[in-house]
mmCIF file of the N, C-alpha and C atoms, coordinates in Angstrom:
data_MODEL
# 
_entry.id   MODEL 
# 
loop_
_atom_site.group_PDB 
_atom_site.id 
_atom_site.type_symbol 
_atom_site.label_atom_id 
_atom_site.label_alt_id 
_atom_site.label_comp_id 
_atom_site.label_asym_id 
_atom_site.label_entity_id 
_atom_site.label_seq_id 
_atom_site.pdbx_PDB_ins_code 
_atom_site.Cartn_x 
_atom_site.Cartn_y 
_atom_site.Cartn_z 
_atom_site.occupancy 
_atom_site.B_iso_or_equiv 
_atom_site.pdbx_formal_charge 
_atom_site.auth_seq_id 
_atom_site.auth_comp_id 
_atom_site.auth_asym_id 
_atom_site.auth_atom_id 
_atom_site.pdbx_PDB_model_num 
ATOM 1   N N  . MET A 1 1  ? 11.410 30.695 -47.294 1.00 0.00 ? 1  MET A N  1 
ATOM 2   C CA . MET A 1 1  ? 12.428 29.863 -47.947 1.00 0.00 ? 1  MET A CA 1 
ATOM 3   C C  . MET A 1 1  ? 11.652 29.119 -49.128 1.00 0.00 ? 1  MET A C  1 
ATOM 4   N N  . ASP A 1 2  ? 12.368 29.139 -50.275 1.00 0.00 ? 2  ASP A N  1 
ATOM 5   C CA . ASP A 1 2  ? 11.934 28.399 -51.348 1.00 0.00 ? 2  ASP A CA 1 
ATOM 6   C C  . ASP A 1 2  ? 12.492 26.935 -51.473 1.00 0.00 ? 2  ASP A C  1 
ATOM 7   N N  . THR A 1 3  ? 11.512 26.092 -51.237 1.00 0.00 ? 3  THR A N  1 
ATOM 8   C CA . THR A 1 3  ? 11.826 24.525 -51.132 1.00 0.00 ? 3  THR A CA 1 
ATOM 9   C C  . THR A 1 3  ? 11.617 23.854 -52.444 1.00 0.00 ? 3  THR A C  1 
ATOM 10  N N  . LYS A 1 4  ? 11.305 24.495 -53.475 1.00 0.00 ? 4  LYS A N  1 
ATOM 11  C CA . LYS A 1 4  ? 11.026 23.841 -54.758 1.00 0.00 ? 4  LYS A CA 1 
ATOM 12  C C  . LYS A 1 4  ? 12.349 23.380 -55.364 1.00 0.00 ? 4  LYS A C  1 
ATOM 13  N N  . MET A 1 5  ? 12.508 22.204 -55.839 1.00 0.00 ? 5  MET A N  1 
ATOM 14  C CA . MET A 1 5  ? 13.666 21.679 -56.315 1.00 0.00 ? 5  MET A CA 1 
ATOM 15  C C  . MET A 1 5  ? 13.493 21.716 -57.912 1.00 0.00 ? 5  MET A C  1 
ATOM 16  N N  . LYS A 1 6  ? 14.469 22.162 -58.637 1.00 0.00 ? 6  LYS A N  1 
ATOM 17  C CA . LYS A 1 6  ? 14.361 22.026 -60.006 1.00 0.00 ? 6  LYS A CA 1 
ATOM 18  C C  . LYS A 1 6  ? 14.702 20.644 -60.551 1.00 0.00 ? 6  LYS A C  1 
ATOM 19  N N  . GLN A 1 7  ? 13.794 20.107 -61.255 1.00 0.00 ? 7  GLN A N  1 
ATOM 20  C CA . GLN A 1 7  ? 13.880 18.693 -61.764 1.00 0.00 ? 7  GLN A CA 1 
ATOM 21  C C  . GLN A 1 7  ? 14.583 18.670 -63.066 1.00 0.00 ? 7  GLN A C  1 
ATOM 22  N N  . SER A 1 8  ? 15.524 17.729 -63.243 1.00 0.00 ? 8  SER A N  1 
ATOM 23  C CA . SER A 1 8  ? 16.243 17.617 -64.516 1.00 0.00 ? 8  SER A CA 1 
ATOM 24  C C  . SER A 1 8  ? 15.300 16.922 -65.576 1.00 0.00 ? 8  SER A C  1 
ATOM 25  N N  . ILE A 1 9  ? 15.362 17.675 -66.813 1.00 0.00 ? 9  ILE A N  1 
ATOM 26  C CA . ILE A 1 9  ? 14.603 17.112 -67.898 1.00 0.00 ? 9  ILE A CA 1 
ATOM 27  C C  . ILE A 1 9  ? 15.437 16.061 -68.631 1.00 0.00 ? 9  ILE A C  1 
ATOM 28  N N  . ASN A 1 10 ? 14.881 14.868 -68.780 1.00 0.00 ? 10 ASN A N  1 
ATOM 29  C CA . ASN A 1 10 ? 15.537 13.872 -69.571 1.00 0.00 ? 10 ASN A CA 1 
ATOM 30  C C  . ASN A 1 10 ? 14.543 13.346 -70.723 1.00 0.00 ? 10 ASN A C  1 
ATOM 31  N N  . ILE A 1 11 ? 15.181 13.144 -71.749 1.00 0.00 ? 11 ILE A N  1 
ATOM 32  C CA . ILE A 1 11 ? 14.417 12.744 -73.001 1.00 0.00 ? 11 ILE A CA 1 
ATOM 33  C C  . ILE A 1 11 ? 14.907 11.439 -73.464 1.00 0.00 ? 11 ILE A C  1 
ATOM 34  N N  . GLY A 1 12 ? 14.120 10.523 -73.763 1.00 0.00 ? 12 GLY A N  1 
ATOM 35  C CA . GLY A 1 12 ? 14.250 9.254  -74.335 1.00 0.00 ? 12 GLY A CA 1 
ATOM 36  C C  . GLY A 1 12 ? 13.801 9.186  -75.841 1.00 0.00 ? 12 GLY A C  1 
ATOM 37  N N  . VAL A 1 13 ? 14.539 8.642  -76.637 1.00 0.00 ? 13 VAL A N  1 
ATOM 38  C CA . VAL A 1 13 ? 14.151 8.497  -78.102 1.00 0.00 ? 13 VAL A CA 1 
ATOM 39  C C  . VAL A 1 13 ? 14.330 7.147  -78.522 1.00 0.00 ? 13 VAL A C  1 
ATOM 40  N N  . ASP A 1 14 ? 13.147 6.531  -78.871 1.00 0.00 ? 14 ASP A N  1 
ATOM 41  C CA . ASP A 1 14 ? 13.138 5.127  -79.390 1.00 0.00 ? 14 ASP A CA 1 
ATOM 42  C C  . ASP A 1 14 ? 13.237 5.220  -81.061 1.00 0.00 ? 14 ASP A C  1 
ATOM 43  N N  . THR A 1 15 ? 14.161 4.762  -81.548 1.00 0.00 ? 15 THR A N  1 
ATOM 44  C CA . THR A 1 15 ? 14.291 4.906  -83.064 1.00 0.00 ? 15 THR A CA 1 
ATOM 45  C C  . THR A 1 15 ? 13.641 3.642  -83.818 1.00 0.00 ? 15 THR A C  1 
ATOM 46  N N  . GLY A 1 16 ? 12.770 3.926  -84.504 1.00 0.00 ? 16 GLY A N  1 
ATOM 47  C CA . GLY A 1 16 ? 12.112 2.896  -85.463 1.00 0.00 ? 16 GLY A CA 1 
ATOM 48  C C  . GLY A 1 16 ? 12.466 3.123  -86.965 1.00 0.00 ? 16 GLY A C  1 
ATOM 49  N N  . LYS A 1 17 ? 12.132 2.234  -87.700 1.00 0.00 ? 17 LYS A N  1 
ATOM 50  C CA . LYS A 1 17 ? 12.401 2.474  -89.162 1.00 0.00 ? 17 LYS A CA 1 
ATOM 51  C C  . LYS A 1 17 ? 11.785 3.692  -89.668 1.00 0.00 ? 17 LYS A C  1 
ATOM 52  N N  . THR A 1 18 ? 10.463 3.827  -89.302 1.00 0.00 ? 18 THR A N  1 
ATOM 53  C CA . THR A 1 18 ? 9.620  4.885  -89.855 1.00 0.00 ? 18 THR A CA 1 
ATOM 54  C C  . THR A 1 18 ? 9.323  6.020  -88.847 1.00 0.00 ? 18 THR A C  1 
ATOM 55  N N  . LEU A 1 19 ? 9.381  5.646  -87.603 1.00 0.00 ? 19 LEU A N  1 
ATOM 56  C CA . LEU A 1 19 ? 8.948  6.524  -86.544 1.00 0.00 ? 19 LEU A CA 1 
ATOM 57  C C  . LEU A 1 19 ? 9.942  6.733  -85.402 1.00 0.00 ? 19 LEU A C  1 
ATOM 58  N N  . LEU A 1 20 ? 9.904  7.962  -84.738 1.00 0.00 ? 20 LEU A N  1 
ATOM 59  C CA . LEU A 1 20 ? 10.684 8.164  -83.485 1.00 0.00 ? 20 LEU A CA 1 
ATOM 60  C C  . LEU A 1 20 ? 9.696  8.303  -82.617 1.00 0.00 ? 20 LEU A C  1 
ATOM 61  N N  . ASP A 1 21 ? 9.819  7.645  -81.434 1.00 0.00 ? 21 ASP A N  1 
ATOM 62  C CA . ASP A 1 21 ? 9.012  7.728  -80.174 1.00 0.00 ? 21 ASP A CA 1 
ATOM 63  C C  . ASP A 1 21 ? 9.747  8.496  -79.191 1.00 0.00 ? 21 ASP A C  1 
ATOM 64  N N  . ILE A 1 22 ? 9.147  9.664  -78.687 1.00 0.00 ? 22 ILE A N  1 
ATOM 65  C CA . ILE A 1 22 ? 9.931  10.556 -77.764 1.00 0.00 ? 22 ILE A CA 1 
ATOM 66  C C  . ILE A 1 22 ? 9.183  10.684 -76.513 1.00 0.00 ? 22 ILE A C  1 
ATOM 67  N N  . HIS A 1 23 ? 9.847  10.624 -75.426 1.00 0.00 ? 23 HIS A N  1 
ATOM 68  C CA . HIS A 1 23 ? 9.339  10.711 -74.075 1.00 0.00 ? 23 HIS A CA 1 
ATOM 69  C C  . HIS A 1 23 ? 10.170 11.673 -73.325 1.00 0.00 ? 23 HIS A C  1 
ATOM 70  N N  . ILE A 1 24 ? 9.437  12.698 -72.825 1.00 0.00 ? 24 ILE A N  1 
ATOM 71  C CA . ILE A 1 24 ? 10.110 13.824 -71.935 1.00 0.00 ? 24 ILE A CA 1 
ATOM 72  C C  . ILE A 1 24 ? 9.624  13.611 -70.505 1.00 0.00 ? 24 ILE A C  1 
ATOM 73  N N  . ARG A 1 25 ? 10.678 13.347 -69.622 1.00 0.00 ? 25 ARG A N  1 
ATOM 74  C CA . ARG A 1 25 ? 10.511 13.165 -68.212 1.00 0.00 ? 25 ARG A CA 1 
ATOM 75  C C  . ARG A 1 25 ? 11.090 14.287 -67.542 1.00 0.00 ? 25 ARG A C  1 
ATOM 76  N N  . PRO A 1 26 ? 10.572 14.606 -66.425 1.00 0.00 ? 26 PRO A N  1 
ATOM 77  C CA . PRO A 1 26 ? 9.460  14.006 -65.666 1.00 0.00 ? 26 PRO A CA 1 
ATOM 78  C C  . PRO A 1 26 ? 8.053  14.647 -65.981 1.00 0.00 ? 26 PRO A C  1 
ATOM 79  N N  . ILE A 1 27 ? 7.977  15.288 -67.071 1.00 0.00 ? 27 ILE A N  1 
ATOM 80  C CA . ILE A 1 27 ? 6.735  16.032 -67.358 1.00 0.00 ? 27 ILE A CA 1 
ATOM 81  C C  . ILE A 1 27 ? 5.732  14.971 -68.006 1.00 0.00 ? 27 ILE A C  1 
ATOM 82  N N  . ASP A 1 28 ? 6.220  13.891 -68.434 1.00 0.00 ? 28 ASP A N  1 
ATOM 83  C CA . ASP A 1 28 ? 5.370  12.728 -69.105 1.00 0.00 ? 28 ASP A CA 1 
ATOM 84  C C  . ASP A 1 28 ? 4.749  13.322 -70.305 1.00 0.00 ? 28 ASP A C  1 
ATOM 85  N N  . HIS A 1 29 ? 5.535  13.866 -71.125 1.00 0.00 ? 29 HIS A N  1 
ATOM 86  C CA . HIS A 1 29 ? 5.131  14.321 -72.605 1.00 0.00 ? 29 HIS A CA 1 
ATOM 87  C C  . HIS A 1 29 ? 5.598  13.256 -73.502 1.00 0.00 ? 29 HIS A C  1 
ATOM 88  N N  . PHE A 1 30 ? 4.674  12.614 -74.258 1.00 0.00 ? 30 PHE A N  1 
ATOM 89  C CA . PHE A 1 30 ? 5.028  11.669 -75.185 1.00 0.00 ? 30 PHE A CA 1 
ATOM 90  C C  . PHE A 1 30 ? 4.603  12.118 -76.544 1.00 0.00 ? 30 PHE A C  1 
ATOM 91  N N  . PHE A 1 31 ? 5.406  11.962 -77.619 1.00 0.00 ? 31 PHE A N  1 
ATOM 92  C CA . PHE A 1 31 ? 4.976  12.228 -78.960 1.00 0.00 ? 31 PHE A CA 1 
ATOM 93  C C  . PHE A 1 31 ? 5.838  11.398 -79.853 1.00 0.00 ? 31 PHE A C  1 
ATOM 94  N N  . SER A 1 32 ? 5.350  11.255 -81.154 1.00 0.00 ? 32 SER A N  1 
ATOM 95  C CA . SER A 1 32 ? 5.916  10.529 -82.221 1.00 0.00 ? 32 SER A CA 1 
ATOM 96  C C  . SER A 1 32 ? 6.058  11.435 -83.457 1.00 0.00 ? 32 SER A C  1 
ATOM 97  N N  . VAL A 1 33 ? 7.130  11.285 -84.115 1.00 0.00 ? 33 VAL A N  1 
ATOM 98  C CA . VAL A 1 33 ? 7.414  11.985 -85.439 1.00 0.00 ? 33 VAL A CA 1 
ATOM 99  C C  . VAL A 1 33 ? 7.890  10.922 -86.551 1.00 0.00 ? 33 VAL A C  1 
ATOM 100 N N  . GLU A 1 34 ? 7.765  11.299 -87.758 1.00 0.00 ? 34 GLU A N  1 
ATOM 101 C CA . GLU A 1 34 ? 8.335  10.400 -88.687 1.00 0.00 ? 34 GLU A CA 1 
ATOM 102 C C  . GLU A 1 34 ? 9.916  10.373 -88.642 1.00 0.00 ? 34 GLU A C  1 
ATOM 103 N N  . ASN A 1 35 ? 10.528 9.330  -88.956 1.00 0.00 ? 35 ASN A N  1 
ATOM 104 C CA . ASN A 1 35 ? 11.971 9.285  -88.870 1.00 0.00 ? 35 ASN A CA 1 
ATOM 105 C C  . ASN A 1 35 ? 12.574 9.725  -90.242 1.00 0.00 ? 35 ASN A C  1 
ATOM 106 N N  . THR A 1 36 ? 12.304 10.969 -90.514 1.00 0.00 ? 36 THR A N  1 
ATOM 107 C CA . THR A 1 36 ? 12.720 11.667 -91.676 1.00 0.00 ? 36 THR A CA 1 
ATOM 108 C C  . THR A 1 36 ? 13.496 12.931 -91.252 1.00 0.00 ? 36 THR A C  1 
ATOM 109 N N  . PRO A 1 37 ? 14.237 13.614 -92.126 1.00 0.00 ? 37 PRO A N  1 
ATOM 110 C CA . PRO A 1 37 ? 14.754 14.895 -91.808 1.00 0.00 ? 37 PRO A CA 1 
ATOM 111 C C  . PRO A 1 37 ? 13.681 15.953 -91.302 1.00 0.00 ? 37 PRO A C  1 
ATOM 112 N N  . GLN A 1 38 ? 12.588 15.986 -91.934 1.00 0.00 ? 38 GLN A N  1 
ATOM 113 C CA . GLN A 1 38 ? 11.486 16.894 -91.469 1.00 0.00 ? 38 GLN A CA 1 
ATOM 114 C C  . GLN A 1 38 ? 10.980 16.495 -90.107 1.00 0.00 ? 38 GLN A C  1 
ATOM 115 N N  . GLY A 1 39 ? 10.756 15.323 -89.919 1.00 0.00 ? 39 GLY A N  1 
ATOM 116 C CA . GLY A 1 39 ? 10.185 14.819 -88.603 1.00 0.00 ? 39 GLY A CA 1 
ATOM 117 C C  . GLY A 1 39 ? 11.185 15.036 -87.512 1.00 0.00 ? 39 GLY A C  1 
ATOM 118 N N  . ILE A 1 40 ? 12.444 14.849 -87.662 1.00 0.00 ? 40 ILE A N  1 
ATOM 119 C CA . ILE A 1 40 ? 13.532 14.998 -86.774 1.00 0.00 ? 40 ILE A CA 1 
ATOM 120 C C  . ILE A 1 40 ? 13.554 16.352 -86.463 1.00 0.00 ? 40 ILE A C  1 
ATOM 121 N N  . LYS A 1 41 ? 13.529 17.363 -87.315 1.00 0.00 ? 41 LYS A N  1 
ATOM 122 C CA . LYS A 1 41 ? 13.620 18.758 -86.994 1.00 0.00 ? 41 LYS A CA 1 
ATOM 123 C C  . LYS A 1 41 ? 12.393 19.196 -86.254 1.00 0.00 ? 41 LYS A C  1 
ATOM 124 N N  . GLN A 1 42 ? 11.261 18.610 -86.546 1.00 0.00 ? 42 GLN A N  1 
ATOM 125 C CA . GLN A 1 42 ? 10.050 18.920 -85.589 1.00 0.00 ? 42 GLN A CA 1 
ATOM 126 C C  . GLN A 1 42 ? 10.239 18.571 -84.186 1.00 0.00 ? 42 GLN A C  1 
ATOM 127 N N  . ALA A 1 43 ? 10.850 17.332 -84.036 1.00 0.00 ? 43 ALA A N  1 
ATOM 128 C CA . ALA A 1 43 ? 11.047 16.700 -82.739 1.00 0.00 ? 43 ALA A CA 1 
ATOM 129 C C  . ALA A 1 43 ? 12.122 17.478 -82.016 1.00 0.00 ? 43 ALA A C  1 
ATOM 130 N N  . LEU A 1 44 ? 13.046 17.892 -82.627 1.00 0.00 ? 44 LEU A N  1 
ATOM 131 C CA . LEU A 1 44 ? 14.239 18.744 -82.036 1.00 0.00 ? 44 LEU A CA 1 
ATOM 132 C C  . LEU A 1 44 ? 13.767 20.063 -81.571 1.00 0.00 ? 44 LEU A C  1 
ATOM 133 N N  . GLN A 1 45 ? 12.891 20.723 -82.359 1.00 0.00 ? 45 GLN A N  1 
ATOM 134 C CA . GLN A 1 45 ? 12.287 21.898 -81.859 1.00 0.00 ? 45 GLN A CA 1 
ATOM 135 C C  . GLN A 1 45 ? 11.540 21.960 -80.676 1.00 0.00 ? 45 GLN A C  1 
ATOM 136 N N  . VAL A 1 46 ? 10.732 20.763 -80.456 1.00 0.00 ? 46 VAL A N  1 
ATOM 137 C CA . VAL A 1 46 ? 10.084 20.514 -79.131 1.00 0.00 ? 46 VAL A CA 1 
ATOM 138 C C  . VAL A 1 46 ? 11.132 20.367 -78.023 1.00 0.00 ? 46 VAL A C  1 
ATOM 139 N N  . ILE A 1 47 ? 12.071 19.446 -78.303 1.00 0.00 ? 47 ILE A N  1 
ATOM 140 C CA . ILE A 1 47 ? 13.012 18.952 -77.422 1.00 0.00 ? 47 ILE A CA 1 
ATOM 141 C C  . ILE A 1 47 ? 13.771 20.293 -76.802 1.00 0.00 ? 47 ILE A C  1 
ATOM 142 N N  . LYS A 1 48 ? 14.205 21.052 -77.901 1.00 0.00 ? 48 LYS A N  1 
ATOM 143 C CA . LYS A 1 48 ? 15.042 22.259 -77.460 1.00 0.00 ? 48 LYS A CA 1 
ATOM 144 C C  . LYS A 1 48 ? 14.341 23.283 -76.544 1.00 0.00 ? 48 LYS A C  1 
ATOM 145 N N  . LYS A 1 49 ? 12.953 23.322 -76.646 1.00 0.00 ? 49 LYS A N  1 
ATOM 146 C CA . LYS A 1 49 ? 12.136 24.195 -75.732 1.00 0.00 ? 49 LYS A CA 1 
ATOM 147 C C  . LYS A 1 49 ? 12.220 23.745 -74.234 1.00 0.00 ? 49 LYS A C  1 
ATOM 148 N N  . HIS A 1 50 ? 12.575 22.466 -74.059 1.00 0.00 ? 50 HIS A N  1 
ATOM 149 C CA . HIS A 1 50 ? 12.610 21.937 -72.719 1.00 0.00 ? 50 HIS A CA 1 
ATOM 150 C C  . HIS A 1 50 ? 14.024 21.980 -72.052 1.00 0.00 ? 50 HIS A C  1 
ATOM 151 N N  . SER A 1 51 ? 14.958 22.315 -72.754 1.00 0.00 ? 51 SER A N  1 
ATOM 152 C CA . SER A 1 51 ? 16.513 22.544 -72.270 1.00 0.00 ? 51 SER A CA 1 
ATOM 153 C C  . SER A 1 51 ? 16.817 21.272 -71.467 1.00 0.00 ? 51 SER A C  1 
ATOM 154 N N  . PRO A 1 52 ? 16.829 20.065 -72.172 1.00 0.00 ? 52 PRO A N  1 
ATOM 155 C CA . PRO A 1 52 ? 17.163 18.749 -71.399 1.00 0.00 ? 52 PRO A CA 1 
ATOM 156 C C  . PRO A 1 52 ? 18.508 18.788 -70.896 1.00 0.00 ? 52 PRO A C  1 
ATOM 157 N N  . GLU A 1 53 ? 18.600 18.042 -69.778 1.00 0.00 ? 53 GLU A N  1 
ATOM 158 C CA . GLU A 1 53 ? 19.931 17.798 -69.272 1.00 0.00 ? 53 GLU A CA 1 
ATOM 159 C C  . GLU A 1 53 ? 20.571 16.605 -70.110 1.00 0.00 ? 53 GLU A C  1 
ATOM 160 N N  . ARG A 1 54 ? 19.767 15.857 -70.397 1.00 0.00 ? 54 ARG A N  1 
ATOM 161 C CA . ARG A 1 54 ? 20.361 14.664 -71.291 1.00 0.00 ? 54 ARG A CA 1 
ATOM 162 C C  . ARG A 1 54 ? 19.257 14.063 -72.296 1.00 0.00 ? 54 ARG A C  1 
ATOM 163 N N  . ILE A 1 55 ? 19.758 13.622 -73.248 1.00 0.00 ? 55 ILE A N  1 
ATOM 164 C CA . ILE A 1 55 ? 19.009 12.828 -74.285 1.00 0.00 ? 55 ILE A CA 1 
ATOM 165 C C  . ILE A 1 55 ? 19.511 11.478 -74.476 1.00 0.00 ? 55 ILE A C  1 
ATOM 166 N N  . VAL A 1 56 ? 18.741 10.520 -74.272 1.00 0.00 ? 56 VAL A N  1 
ATOM 167 C CA . VAL A 1 56 ? 19.130 9.019  -74.368 1.00 0.00 ? 56 VAL A CA 1 
ATOM 168 C C  . VAL A 1 56 ? 18.444 8.533  -75.647 1.00 0.00 ? 56 VAL A C  1 
ATOM 169 N N  . ILE A 1 57 ? 19.201 8.097  -76.521 1.00 0.00 ? 57 ILE A N  1 
ATOM 170 C CA . ILE A 1 57 ? 18.592 7.499  -77.779 1.00 0.00 ? 57 ILE A CA 1 
ATOM 171 C C  . ILE A 1 57 ? 19.168 6.153  -78.102 1.00 0.00 ? 57 ILE A C  1 
ATOM 172 N N  . GLU A 1 58 ? 18.292 5.294  -78.494 1.00 0.00 ? 58 GLU A N  1 
ATOM 173 C CA . GLU A 1 58 ? 18.534 3.930  -78.834 1.00 0.00 ? 58 GLU A CA 1 
ATOM 174 C C  . GLU A 1 58 ? 19.537 4.024  -79.982 1.00 0.00 ? 58 GLU A C  1 
ATOM 175 N N  . ALA A 1 59 ? 20.745 3.355  -79.812 1.00 0.00 ? 59 ALA A N  1 
ATOM 176 C CA . ALA A 1 59 ? 21.745 3.354  -80.789 1.00 0.00 ? 59 ALA A CA 1 
ATOM 177 C C  . ALA A 1 59 ? 21.494 2.309  -81.902 1.00 0.00 ? 59 ALA A C  1 
ATOM 178 N N  . THR A 1 60 ? 20.756 2.566  -82.815 1.00 0.00 ? 60 THR A N  1 
ATOM 179 C CA . THR A 1 60 ? 20.418 1.475  -83.820 1.00 0.00 ? 60 THR A CA 1 
ATOM 180 C C  . THR A 1 60 ? 21.078 1.921  -85.218 1.00 0.00 ? 60 THR A C  1 
ATOM 181 N N  . ALA A 1 61 ? 22.339 1.986  -85.298 1.00 0.00 ? 61 ALA A N  1 
ATOM 182 C CA . ALA A 1 61 ? 23.210 2.149  -86.595 1.00 0.00 ? 61 ALA A CA 1 
ATOM 183 C C  . ALA A 1 61 ? 22.539 3.391  -87.422 1.00 0.00 ? 61 ALA A C  1 
ATOM 184 N N  . GLU A 1 62 ? 22.145 3.018  -88.617 1.00 0.00 ? 62 GLU A N  1 
ATOM 185 C CA . GLU A 1 62 ? 21.805 4.166  -89.482 1.00 0.00 ? 62 GLU A CA 1 
ATOM 186 C C  . GLU A 1 62 ? 20.549 4.918  -88.997 1.00 0.00 ? 62 GLU A C  1 
ATOM 187 N N  . ARG A 1 63 ? 19.742 4.338  -88.189 1.00 0.00 ? 63 ARG A N  1 
ATOM 188 C CA . ARG A 1 63 ? 18.612 4.997  -87.679 1.00 0.00 ? 63 ARG A CA 1 
ATOM 189 C C  . ARG A 1 63 ? 18.807 6.122  -86.795 1.00 0.00 ? 63 ARG A C  1 
ATOM 190 N N  . VAL A 1 64 ? 19.926 6.042  -86.037 1.00 0.00 ? 64 VAL A N  1 
ATOM 191 C CA . VAL A 1 64 ? 20.329 7.046  -85.151 1.00 0.00 ? 64 VAL A CA 1 
ATOM 192 C C  . VAL A 1 64 ? 21.176 8.117  -85.758 1.00 0.00 ? 64 VAL A C  1 
ATOM 193 N N  . ASN A 1 65 ? 21.890 7.751  -86.825 1.00 0.00 ? 65 ASN A N  1 
ATOM 194 C CA . ASN A 1 65 ? 22.752 8.642  -87.539 1.00 0.00 ? 65 ASN A CA 1 
ATOM 195 C C  . ASN A 1 65 ? 22.054 9.920  -88.017 1.00 0.00 ? 65 ASN A C  1 
ATOM 196 N N  . LEU A 1 66 ? 20.926 9.781  -88.647 1.00 0.00 ? 66 LEU A N  1 
ATOM 197 C CA . LEU A 1 66 ? 20.128 10.976 -89.076 1.00 0.00 ? 66 LEU A CA 1 
ATOM 198 C C  . LEU A 1 66 ? 19.707 11.773 -87.962 1.00 0.00 ? 66 LEU A C  1 
ATOM 199 N N  . PHE A 1 67 ? 19.237 11.293 -86.899 1.00 0.00 ? 67 PHE A N  1 
ATOM 200 C CA . PHE A 1 67 ? 18.861 12.172 -85.681 1.00 0.00 ? 67 PHE A CA 1 
ATOM 201 C C  . PHE A 1 67 ? 20.049 12.985 -85.160 1.00 0.00 ? 67 PHE A C  1 
ATOM 202 N N  . CYS A 1 68 ? 21.206 12.296 -84.979 1.00 0.00 ? 68 CYS A N  1 
ATOM 203 C CA . CYS A 1 68 ? 22.382 12.928 -84.420 1.00 0.00 ? 68 CYS A CA 1 
ATOM 204 C C  . CYS A 1 68 ? 22.960 13.985 -85.408 1.00 0.00 ? 68 CYS A C  1 
ATOM 205 N N  . THR A 1 69 ? 22.923 13.744 -86.695 1.00 0.00 ? 69 THR A N  1 
ATOM 206 C CA . THR A 1 69 ? 23.347 14.664 -87.645 1.00 0.00 ? 69 THR A CA 1 
ATOM 207 C C  . THR A 1 69 ? 22.310 15.947 -87.709 1.00 0.00 ? 69 THR A C  1 
ATOM 208 N N  . THR A 1 70 ? 21.166 15.658 -87.619 1.00 0.00 ? 70 THR A N  1 
ATOM 209 C CA . THR A 1 70 ? 20.118 16.777 -87.683 1.00 0.00 ? 70 THR A CA 1 
ATOM 210 C C  . THR A 1 70 ? 20.221 17.684 -86.368 1.00 0.00 ? 70 THR A C  1 
ATOM 211 N N  . ARG A 1 71 ? 20.415 17.080 -85.255 1.00 0.00 ? 71 ARG A N  1 
ATOM 212 C CA . ARG A 1 71 ? 20.445 17.951 -84.007 1.00 0.00 ? 71 ARG A CA 1 
ATOM 213 C C  . ARG A 1 71 ? 21.609 18.878 -84.068 1.00 0.00 ? 71 ARG A C  1 
ATOM 214 N N  . LYS A 1 72 ? 22.705 18.499 -84.823 1.00 0.00 ? 72 LYS A N  1 
ATOM 215 C CA . LYS A 1 72 ? 23.845 19.353 -84.867 1.00 0.00 ? 72 LYS A CA 1 
ATOM 216 C C  . LYS A 1 72 ? 23.448 20.722 -85.726 1.00 0.00 ? 72 LYS A C  1 
ATOM 217 N N  . ILE A 1 73 ? 22.626 20.447 -86.669 1.00 0.00 ? 73 ILE A N  1 
ATOM 218 C CA . ILE A 1 73 ? 22.194 21.711 -87.468 1.00 0.00 ? 73 ILE A CA 1 
ATOM 219 C C  . ILE A 1 73 ? 21.448 22.612 -86.620 1.00 0.00 ? 73 ILE A C  1 
ATOM 220 N N  . ILE A 1 74 ? 20.668 22.241 -85.784 1.00 0.00 ? 74 ILE A N  1 
ATOM 221 C CA . ILE A 1 74 ? 19.941 23.240 -84.791 1.00 0.00 ? 74 ILE A CA 1 
ATOM 222 C C  . ILE A 1 74 ? 20.704 23.560 -83.555 1.00 0.00 ? 74 ILE A C  1 
ATOM 223 N N  . LYS A 1 75 ? 21.862 23.025 -83.580 1.00 0.00 ? 75 LYS A N  1 
ATOM 224 C CA . LYS A 1 75 ? 22.803 23.297 -82.372 1.00 0.00 ? 75 LYS A CA 1 
ATOM 225 C C  . LYS A 1 75 ? 22.406 22.892 -81.034 1.00 0.00 ? 75 LYS A C  1 
ATOM 226 N N  . LEU A 1 76 ? 21.744 21.689 -81.033 1.00 0.00 ? 76 LEU A N  1 
ATOM 227 C CA . LEU A 1 76 ? 21.315 21.130 -79.686 1.00 0.00 ? 76 LEU A CA 1 
ATOM 228 C C  . LEU A 1 76 ? 22.352 20.087 -79.254 1.00 0.00 ? 76 LEU A C  1 
ATOM 229 N N  . HIS A 1 77 ? 23.008 20.501 -78.203 1.00 0.00 ? 77 HIS A N  1 
ATOM 230 C CA . HIS A 1 77 ? 24.077 19.635 -77.627 1.00 0.00 ? 77 HIS A CA 1 
ATOM 231 C C  . HIS A 1 77 ? 23.472 18.557 -76.696 1.00 0.00 ? 77 HIS A C  1 
ATOM 232 N N  . PHE A 1 78 ? 24.103 17.429 -76.775 1.00 0.00 ? 78 PHE A N  1 
ATOM 233 C CA . PHE A 1 78 ? 23.714 16.410 -75.650 1.00 0.00 ? 78 PHE A CA 1 
ATOM 234 C C  . PHE A 1 78 ? 24.904 15.573 -75.284 1.00 0.00 ? 78 PHE A C  1 
ATOM 235 N N  . SER A 1 79 ? 24.953 15.157 -74.166 1.00 0.00 ? 79 SER A N  1 
ATOM 236 C CA . SER A 1 79 ? 26.013 14.357 -73.650 1.00 0.00 ? 79 SER A CA 1 
ATOM 237 C C  . SER A 1 79 ? 25.957 12.863 -73.776 1.00 0.00 ? 79 SER A C  1 
# 
C-alpha cells in the first residue's frame, strides 16, 4: 500500500519596491527577482514548474498589479 501523501505546494510572494521575495512551501525554496516585467516573468516560470495549489501575495497596490498582470500572460491561474 502506498502511504505517501501528496503535499500541496503553496507560494508566498512578498512585494517590495525593487524586489520580489518568493518562498515555495513545503520544499523550502526561496529566491528573489527584480520587481520588473522581466523579473516577474522569470519568477513565474519557476512557479509554474511547481504547479502550486495557491499563491499568496502581499496586496500592496501598484506593486502587486504588475505581478498579477504578468501571470495572466503566461496563463498561470491562482485563486
